[in-house]
C-alpha positions in Angstrom: 190.8 7.8 -74.9 188.6 4.8 -76.5 188.1 1.8 -74.6 186.9 -1.7 -75.4 183.8 -2.8 -74.0 185.6 -5.9 -73.1 186.8 -4.2 -70.2 185.2 -4.5 -66.8 183.9 -1.3 -66.7 180.9 -1.1 -69.2 178.5 -1.6 -66.5 179.6 1.5 -64.7 179.6 3.4 -68.0 176.0 2.4 -68.5 175.0 3.3 -65.0 176.4 6.6 -65.5 174.7 7.0 -68.8 171.4 6.1 -67.2 172.0 8.8 -64.6 173.1 11.2 -66.9 169.5 10.5 -69.0 167.6 10.6 -65.8 169.1 13.9 -64.9 168.3 15.4 -68.4 164.9 14.2 -68.4 164.4 15.6 -64.8 165.6 19.0 -66.5 163.4 18.8 -69.3 160.3 18.5 -66.9 161.3 21.4 -64.6 161.8 23.5 -67.5 158.5 22.5 -68.9 156.8 23.3 -65.7 158.6 26.6 -65.6 157.4 27.6 -68.7 154.0 26.4 -68.1 153.5 28.6 -64.7 155.2 31.6 -66.5 152.5 31.4 -69.2 149.7 31.1 -66.5 150.9 33.7 -64.3 151.2 36.2 -67.3 147.6 35.0 -68.3 146.4 35.6 -64.5 148.1 39.2 -64.6 146.8 40.2 -67.9 143.2 39.1 -66.8 143.9 41.1 -63.6 145.1 44.4 -65.5 142.3 44.0 -67.7 139.8 43.8 -64.7 141.1 46.7 -63.2 141.2 48.9 -66.4 137.6 48.1 -66.9 136.4 49.0 -63.5 138.7 52.4 -64.0 140.9 51.7 -60.9 144.2 51.6 -62.8 144.5 53.8 -65.9 142.0 53.4 -68.6 138.9 55.7 -69.4 138.1 59.1 -68.7 
């Protein structure tokens, strides 16, 4: 159903759109932070595994 903007509800519609946009932006921010945390954790684990192999505490060399 298409409504005309001359009805008394445009203010409510705009408020809803702003709320949705705010929620979308919050979701984008959270997703970005999650990706960064995942990459940093992966890098840290890779460095730790490399150090353990280098010290011959975990797999590696004879």
